[in-house]
Structure formats: C-alpha cells, structure tokens
FITISE-72617 format. One record per residue (C-alpha): residue number from 1; residue in one letter; x, y, z. Coordinates in steps of 0.02 Angstrom, whole numbers, plus 32768, in hexadecimal, padded with zeros to 4 digits. Example, Ala and Ser with C-alpha at 12.3 -4.5 7.8 and 13.67 -1.06 7.14 Angstrom:
<1,'a',<8267,7F1F,8186>>
<2,'s',<82AC,7FCB,8165>>
END
This chain:
<1,'m',<C83F,C43F,710D>>
<2,'d',<C899,C45C,71B2>>
<3,'y',<C94E,C443,717F>>
<4,'l',<C996,C456,722D>>
<5,'l',<C91B,C3D6,7272>>
<6,'q',<C94F,C35D,71E7>>
<7,'i',<CA06,C36F,7218>>
<8,'e',<C9E0,C361,72D2>>
<9,'t',<C978,C2C3,72B3>>
<10,'f',<CA09,C275,7252>>
<11,'k',<CA83,C2A1,72DD>>
<12,'q',<CA10,C251,735F>>
<13,'e',<CA01,C1B4,72F4>>
<14,'i',<CABD,C19D,72E5>>
<15,'i',<CAD7,C1C6,739D>>
<16,'g',<CA54,C140,73C2>>
<17,'l',<CAC1,C0C6,735F>>
<18,'g',<CB56,C0F3,73CB>>
<19,'a',<CBA8,C17C,7364>>
<20,'k',<CC08,C207,73B8>>
<21,'i',<CBFC,C2B8,7375>>
<22,'k',<CCB1,C2F4,736A>>
<23,'h',<CC8E,C3A7,7332>>
<24,'e',<CBF8,C40F,7307>>
<25,'d',<CBD6,C4C4,72DD>>
<26,'t',<CB46,C529,7297>>
<27,'q',<CB44,C5DF,7261>>
<28,'m',<CAC4,C65D,729A>>
<29,'t',<CA31,C666,7222>>
<30,'v',<CA22,C6FE,71B2>>
<31,'t',<C99E,C779,71EB>>
<32,'r',<C935,C7EC,7180>>
<33,'e',<C98F,C881,71CF>>
<34,'e',<CA3C,C83C,719F>>
<35,'l',<CA0D,C818,70EB>>
<36,'p',<CA26,C8C9,70A5>>
<37,'y',<CAD5,C8CF,70F2>>
<38,'l',<CB04,C826,70A9>>
<39,'e',<CAC3,C85C,6FFF>>
<40,'a',<CB23,C900,7007>>
<41,'d',<CBC5,C8AD,703D>>
<42,'a',<CBB8,C829,6FB4>>
<43,'q',<CB6F,C8A2,6F34>>
<44,'q',<CAF2,C819,6F13>>
<45,'k',<CA35,C80E,6F1F>>
<46,'i',<C9FA,C778,6F84>>
<47,'g',<C951,C735,6F4E>>
<48,'e',<C8C8,C704,6FC8>>
<49,'e',<C8DF,C649,6FAD>>
<50,'v',<C998,C652,6FD8>>
<51,'f',<C976,C6C1,706F>>
<52,'s',<C8EE,C64A,70AE>>
<53,'f',<C964,C5B5,70A4>>
<54,'y',<C9F0,C60B,7102>>
<55,'n',<C975,C659,717D>>
<56,'k',<C950,C5A7,71B8>>
<57,'l',<C9FB,C557,71A6>>
<58,'n',<CA9A,C5BB,718C>>
<59,'g',<CB2D,C548,717E>>
<60,'f',<CB4D,C4B0,71E7>>
<61,'e',<CBD5,C431,71FE>>
<62,'f',<CBEB,C398,7267>>
<63,'d',<CC62,C305,7268>>
<64,'y',<CC3B,C260,72BA>>
<65,'e',<CC89,C1B6,72DC>>
<66,'l',<CC2F,C110,72EA>>
<67,'s',<CC84,C070,7323>>
<68,'a',<CC4A,BFC7,72E6>>
<69,'g',<CCBA,BF3F,732B>>
<70,'k',<CD6B,BF64,72F1>>
<71,'t',<CD2E,BFDB,726B>>
<72,'l',<CD21,C096,7287>>
<73,'f',<CCAE,C0F9,7214>>
<74,'r',<CCC6,C1B4,7205>>
<75,'g',<CC45,C226,71B7>>
<76,'f',<CC24,C2DD,71A0>>
<77,'a',<CBA6,C35A,7162>>
<78,'h',<CBCC,C40C,712D>>
<79,'l',<CB69,C498,70DB>>
<80,'h',<CBB7,C541,70B7>>
<81,'s',<CB68,C5D7,710C>>
<82,'l',<CB20,C665,70A4>>
<83,'e',<CBAF,C6D4,70DD>>
<84,'e',<CC2F,C653,70A0>>
<85,'i',<CBD6,C64A,6FF9>>
<86,'l',<CBD3,C706,6FE4>>
<87,'e',<CC8C,C718,7010>>
<88,'n',<CCA8,C6C2,6F68>>
<89,'n',<CD57,C685,6F8E>>
<90,'t',<CD72,C61E,6EF1>>
<91,'e',<CE2B,C639,6ECA>>
<92,'n',<CE8D,C595,6ECD>>
<93,'r',<CDE8,C53C,6EDE>>
<94,'l',<CD83,C55D,6E40>>
<95,'w',<CE10,C5B1,6DE1>>
<96,'v',<CEC9,C5D7,6DE4>>
<97,'d',<CF27,C66A,6D9D>>
<98,'w',<CF61,C60E,6D01>>
<99,'y',<CEAE,C5F0,6CC4>>
<100,'e',<CE75,C655,6C2E>>
<101,'a',<CE37,C703,6C5C>>
<102,'a',<CD87,C6E7,6C17>>
<103,'d',<CD73,C649,6C7F>>
<104,'i',<CDB1,C6A0,6D1C>>
<105,'a',<CD38,C731,6D00>>
<106,'e',<CCA6,C6B9,6CE9>>
<107,'i',<CCCC,C645,6D7B>>
<108,'k',<CCE1,C6DB,6DEF>>
<109,'t',<CC25,C6F4,6DD9>>
<110,'h',<CC09,C64A,6E29>>
<111,'h',<CC05,C632,6EE6>>
<112,'i',<CC33,C58D,6F39>>
<113,'f',<CB94,C541,6F81>>
<114,'e',<CBDA,C498,6FB1>>
<115,'s',<CC88,C44D,6FAF>>
<116,'i',<CC8D,C393,6F8C>>
<117,'t',<CD08,C35A,700F>>
<118,'g',<CD9D,C2F6,6FD4>>
<119,'t',<CD93,C33B,6F23>>
<120,'d',<CDA7,C3DE,6EC6>>
<121,'y',<CCF1,C3D9,6E92>>
<122,'y',<CC72,C45D,6EC3>>
<123,'i',<CBBD,C48C,6EB8>>
<124,'t',<CBB4,C544,6E90>>
<125,'i',<CB2A,C5C4,6E96>>
<126,'k',<CB21,C651,6E18>>
<127,'f',<CAAE,C6E1,6E46>>
<128,'d',<CA55,C74C,6DC5>>
<129,'v',<CA43,C807,6DE0>>
<130,'d',<C98E,C7F1,6E17>>
<131,'g',<C9BA,C773,6EA0>>
<132,'n',<C98F,C6D6,6E40>>
<133,'y',<CA16,C651,6E36>>
<134,'r',<CA50,C5B2,6DE1>>
<135,'l',<CAB5,C521,6E27>>
<136,'f',<CB48,C4D5,6DC7>>
<137,'y',<CBB9,C43E,6DD7>>
<138,'v',<CC72,C46C,6DC4>>
<139,'a',<CCE9,C3DB,6DB1>>
<140,'e',<CDA5,C3ED,6DC4>>
<141,'g',<CDEF,C43C,6D29>>
<142,'a',<CD45,C45E,6CD8>>
<143,'v',<CD57,C51B,6CDA>>
<144,'n',<CDED,C53E,6C69>>
<145,'h',<CDF0,C548,6BA9>>
<146,'g',<CD3E,C589,6B9C>>
<147,'g',<CCF7,C50B,6C16>>
<148,'s',<CCB4,C593,6C87>>
<149,'k',<CC2C,C5B6,6C06>>
<150,'s',<CBEF,C502,6BFB>>
<151,'l',<CBE8,C4C4,6CAF>>
<152,'p',<CB5C,C447,6CD1>>
<153,'q',<CAC8,C49F,6D21>>
<154,'i',<CA6C,C447,6DAF>>
<155,'p',<C9B1,C464,6D90>>
<156,'l',<C982,C46C,6E48>>
<157,'t',<C95D,C4F2,6EC8>>
<158,'i',<C9C8,C4FD,6F65>>
<159,'a',<C93F,C4A7,6FC9>>
<160,'q',<C92F,C41C,6F48>>
<161,'y',<C9EB,C405,6F44>>
<162,'f',<C9EE,C3F8,7001>>
<163,'q',<C965,C373,6FFA>>
<164,'v',<C9CA,C30F,6F7C>>
<165,'i',<CA6D,C314,6FDD>>
<166,'s',<CA17,C2F6,7083>>
<167,'a',<C9C8,C258,703B>>
<168,'y',<CA74,C207,7037>>
<169,'k',<CACC,C267,70C1>>
<170,'f',<CA45,C25F,7145>>
<171,'h',<C9EF,C1B7,7129>>
END
C-alpha cells in the first residue's frame, strides 16, 4: 500500500470538490542509516515492519476547508512521526503526577501513536525489547487505579490500523 499516494489522492479529491488546503506538513522519511541513531536515542529497538511504514510515510498533517452554500466544513488529518512517538512525551497526556506510581511506571512504557483530536483519548504503541509492538486504546482516566495493566489492546498492525482509519478519514 502506498500511504502517501492514498493521502495525495484524497487531497486531490477534496480540492476537486472546491476545498482549500489551509495547512500541510510532512516529515522526512526515516532512512536505514538514521535508524540506529533513533534506536540509540530512544533506547528502543524498532522492528522492520515499523521501519518500513515510517520509511514510506513519516508523519503528516493537513487542514482543509470546504464551503457548501452558507456552511463551512473544516477537516484535518494528522499522523505522528516516528520521532514524535519515540520522544514519548506522555506527562499530562496519558498520566499526571497524582496517579499511582505503578500506573505511571507502566504507562511510561507506552508511546502516543495517535491523538484523537478534541478528546483526551489516545492510541498508544508499546514496543517489546525485540522490536515487536502492540497498539492500545487509552481513554481519559483509564490509566489510574490499576487501569494501566488492563488497557484494551487493538489487534492490528500499524499498516492495518492506518487502513482502518483511512477508510473513514480519506473516503
């Protein structure tokens, strides 16, 4: 699947309908040569599947507006870059300092993969030491009081997850 082509096709479709792109940005893709440095900085092994995904598409965002009579529709699309994910800035997002210590320790092992705009809900990625990973759904307030150990797992790969979200965001 060519993720960037899918996004570009969607943008051309909405432009063809009269939408105006208000903002767009894409990060540089991750190269094979950069991977060891990213892994060392994050102290995290990145598996081949994750690398392949971010080697084709590394973060994007665009906002658009579409007028229909007196109504103005605004839309957006955003995917965190691999660098943003590895920064693992989760304080005041997935947890706050008054959470129980065990929950904070557990949720710090999760990285924010996608923020669900307008809510305090997240899709997280948790890497294993061998580079494998699992995706989780983290609702607001779900982490505290032992909740960090029972978060709902999303049984999809990154590529499958992208296909699911793009089915409603890009069609």
